[in-house]
C-alpha positions as CSV (number, residue, x, y, z in Angstrom):
1,M,151.2,70.2,-131.0
2,P,147.9,67.5,-130.6
3,T,150.6,63.8,-130.3
4,R,147.7,63.0,-133.5
5,W,149.2,65.1,-136.2
6,V,153.0,64.2,-134.4
7,K,151.9,60.8,-135.3
8,F,150.3,61.9,-139.1
9,V,153.3,63.7,-139.6
10,F,155.5,60.7,-138.7
11,A,153.4,58.0,-141.0
12,I,154.8,60.1,-143.7
13,F,158.0,59.7,-143.1
14,L,157.5,56.0,-142.7
15,L,155.8,56.2,-146.0
16,P,159.8,56.4,-148.1
17,I,160.5,53.3,-145.7
18,C,157.7,50.9,-146.7
19,A,158.5,51.6,-150.4
20,I,162.3,50.8,-150.2
21,L,160.9,48.2,-147.7
22,S,158.2,46.9,-150.5
23,Q,160.3,47.3,-153.3
24,T,163.4,44.6,-151.5
25,F,161.5,42.6,-150.2
26,F,159.2,41.8,-153.6
27,T,162.9,41.7,-155.9
28,A,163.7,39.1,-153.3
29,F,160.4,36.8,-153.5
30,A,161.6,36.9,-156.8
31,R,164.8,36.0,-157.5
32,A,163.9,33.3,-155.0
33,T,161.1,31.8,-157.2
34,A,163.5,32.6,-160.2
35,T,166.5,30.0,-159.3
36,R,162.8,27.3,-158.9
37,R,164.4,26.5,-154.6
38,L,162.2,28.5,-152.7
39,W,158.7,26.4,-155.0
40,A,161.1,23.4,-154.5
41,G,161.6,23.6,-150.5
42,E,159.7,21.9,-148.4
43,E,158.4,24.8,-146.5
44,F,157.7,26.8,-148.7
45,W,154.4,23.8,-150.4
46,F,153.5,22.7,-146.4
47,F,153.5,26.8,-145.6
48,S,151.1,26.8,-148.7
49,L,149.2,23.7,-147.4
50,G,148.1,25.4,-145.0
51,A,147.5,28.4,-146.2
52,V,144.7,27.0,-148.7
53,L,143.3,25.1,-146.3
54,W,142.7,28.0,-143.9
55,L,141.6,29.9,-146.9
56,I,138.5,27.4,-147.3
57,A,137.9,27.5,-143.9
58,F,137.6,31.1,-143.4
59,F,135.0,32.2,-146.7
60,G,133.6,28.4,-146.9
61,L,132.2,27.8,-143.4
62,P,131.5,30.0,-140.7
63,R,134.3,32.3,-139.4
64,P,135.3,31.3,-135.8
65,L,135.1,34.3,-134.0
66,V,135.6,34.0,-130.4
67,I,139.2,32.3,-131.2
68,Y,140.3,35.8,-133.4
69,V,138.9,37.8,-130.0
70,F,140.8,35.2,-127.6
71,G,144.2,35.7,-129.3
72,H,143.1,39.9,-130.6
73,E,142.4,40.6,-126.8
74,L,145.7,37.5,-125.8
75,T,148.1,39.8,-127.8
76,H,146.8,43.6,-126.1
77,A,147.5,41.5,-122.9
78,L,151.1,39.9,-123.6
79,W,152.7,43.6,-125.2
80,V,151.0,44.5,-122.0
81,W,153.1,42.1,-119.8
82,L,156.1,42.6,-122.7
83,M,156.1,46.3,-121.3
84,G,156.2,46.4,-118.3
85,G,151.7,47.1,-117.4
86,R,149.5,45.2,-115.6
87,V,146.5,43.6,-117.2
88,S,143.1,43.4,-114.6
89,R,140.4,42.2,-116.5
90,F,140.7,40.2,-119.4
91,R,136.8,39.8,-121.5
92,V,136.5,37.5,-124.6
93,S,133.3,36.8,-126.5
94,R,131.7,36.5,-129.9
95,D,130.9,40.2,-129.5
96,G,134.1,41.5,-129.3
97,G,136.6,41.5,-125.8
98,H,138.3,44.1,-124.2
99,V,140.7,44.3,-121.7
100,V,142.0,46.5,-118.8
101,T,145.1,47.6,-118.2
102,S,147.6,50.1,-116.5
103,K,149.1,51.0,-119.8
104,A,148.7,51.8,-123.1
105,N,150.4,53.1,-126.5
106,F,150.7,52.6,-129.7
107,W,152.7,49.5,-129.8
108,I,149.7,47.6,-127.3
109,A,147.1,48.9,-129.5
110,L,149.0,48.5,-133.1
111,A,150.2,44.3,-132.0
112,P,147.7,42.5,-133.0
113,Y,147.3,43.8,-136.4
114,F,150.7,43.2,-137.3
115,F,152.1,40.0,-134.3
116,P,150.4,37.1,-135.1
117,I,149.9,35.1,-131.4
118,Y,148.8,32.1,-133.1
119,S,152.3,31.4,-135.5
120,I,154.1,32.9,-132.2
121,L,152.1,30.4,-129.8
122,A,153.3,27.4,-132.4
123,I,156.6,27.7,-132.8
124,A,157.6,28.1,-129.0
125,I,154.9,24.6,-128.5
126,Y,156.7,23.1,-130.7
127,G,160.9,24.5,-129.8
128,A,159.2,24.1,-126.3
129,L,158.7,20.2,-127.3
130,S,161.8,20.4,-129.2
131,L,164.2,20.1,-126.0
132,F,162.5,16.7,-124.5
133,L,161.4,15.2,-127.3
134,N,162.5,14.4,-130.8
135,M,160.8,17.0,-132.8
136,Q,161.7,16.5,-136.3
137,P,159.9,14.3,-138.1
138,Y,156.8,16.9,-137.7
139,G,158.8,20.0,-139.0
140,R,156.5,19.9,-141.8
141,L,153.1,19.7,-140.0
142,L,154.9,22.9,-137.9
143,Y,155.2,24.9,-141.5
144,A,151.5,23.9,-142.5
145,V,150.3,25.7,-138.9
146,I,152.1,28.2,-139.2
147,G,150.5,28.5,-142.7
148,A,148.1,28.1,-141.5
149,T,147.7,30.6,-138.0
150,W,149.9,33.3,-140.4
151,T,146.8,33.6,-142.9
152,F,144.1,32.6,-140.1
153,H,145.9,36.5,-138.6
154,F,146.4,38.1,-142.3
155,T,142.3,37.6,-143.3
156,F,140.8,38.2,-140.0
157,T,143.5,41.3,-140.4
158,C,142.2,42.4,-143.3
159,W,138.3,41.8,-142.2
160,M,138.7,43.7,-139.8
161,I,140.7,46.7,-140.6
162,P,137.6,48.6,-142.8
163,K,134.6,47.4,-139.4
164,N,136.1,51.3,-137.7
165,Q,138.2,49.4,-134.7
166,T,139.1,52.1,-132.4
167,D,142.5,50.6,-131.7
168,L,142.9,52.1,-135.1
169,S,141.2,55.0,-134.9
170,D,142.6,55.7,-131.7
171,Q,145.9,56.4,-132.8
172,G,145.4,57.8,-135.7
173,T,143.6,56.0,-138.7
174,F,146.3,56.9,-141.1
175,F,149.6,56.6,-139.1
176,S,147.9,53.1,-137.6
177,L,147.4,51.9,-141.1
178,V,151.2,52.4,-142.2
179,V,152.8,50.8,-139.0
180,I,150.1,47.9,-139.4
181,Y,152.3,47.3,-143.1
182,L,155.5,48.4,-142.6
183,M,155.2,45.7,-139.3
184,N,153.3,42.8,-140.9
185,L,156.0,43.4,-144.1
186,L,159.3,43.4,-141.9
187,L,157.7,40.2,-140.6
188,L,156.8,38.7,-143.7
189,S,160.9,39.4,-144.8
190,V,161.8,36.9,-142.1
191,M,159.9,34.4,-143.5
192,L,161.2,34.8,-146.6
193,I,164.6,34.7,-145.8
194,L,164.3,31.7,-143.3
195,A,162.5,29.7,-146.3
196,S,164.7,30.7,-148.7
197,T,169.0,29.3,-148.8
198,D,169.3,31.4,-151.6
199,I,168.3,35.0,-149.6
200,T,170.4,36.4,-146.5
201,F,170.1,38.5,-143.9
202,T,173.1,39.7,-145.5
203,S,171.7,39.6,-148.4
204,F,169.0,41.3,-148.0
205,G,170.3,44.0,-145.3
206,A,172.8,45.3,-148.7
207,D,169.3,45.2,-150.7
208,L,168.6,47.3,-148.6
209,V,170.7,49.8,-148.3
210,T,171.2,49.9,-151.9
211,N,167.5,50.5,-152.8
212,F,167.4,53.1,-150.5
213,G,170.6,54.8,-151.7
214,H,168.5,54.9,-154.9
215,F,165.7,56.5,-153.9
216,T,168.0,59.1,-151.9
217,Q,169.7,59.5,-154.9
218,W,166.3,60.2,-157.0
219,T,164.6,62.6,-154.4
220,L,167.6,64.9,-154.4
221,E,166.9,64.4,-158.9
222,L,163.6,65.2,-157.9
223,L,164.3,68.0,-155.9
224,H,167.2,69.5,-158.3
225,D,164.7,69.8,-160.8
226,L,162.3,71.2,-159.4
227,T,164.4,74.0,-157.5
228,A,165.9,74.7,-161.1
229,H,162.4,74.9,-162.7
230,N,161.5,77.4,-160.0
231,L,164.2,79.4,-160.7
């Protein structure tokens, strides 16, 4: 069986996971906002400020394509290194870029669409400086930078996906879109947990288990009804 067909079938089985995680995320987000504690936190406001500033720049100014392409190819290269591969060529220009590597798989191909490289770099730099300096007064700036860089990642990802990206088509477009959605939602879920005092990894995991149980029960009832109808 061709690899693409295997990935297509695998993506179908990932759809229920996407649905369960989506329900859990939006329920947790609604709960956090209903208590008004999420809205009141400076993390939320400075993250939102950074996001809004980037949206104004994205839609109102010339788009920094070279910065995006550099981050895109750097993410490919970083995931190649993480998986034990080697990068022999790294090329970036306004018209596009590419890396030549000794290793290739769907994680490496799709990483730029779910791994916000500039947000990760901002957190890494902040953490490194914290080892030598008191960075607490600049915490608000970090939230704003993360808001801007994550929105940079999100807007460019949405903008680039419809442009017939070979990263997606080579892996199977349907499979790629499902993986990208799922991984981005996982990242958003982690960010929500870290930003809210009302949500913990334990409570979020418990909600996931509960929603999985509801989905399983609904599936079994549906299969029972279909079987009874056919009989």
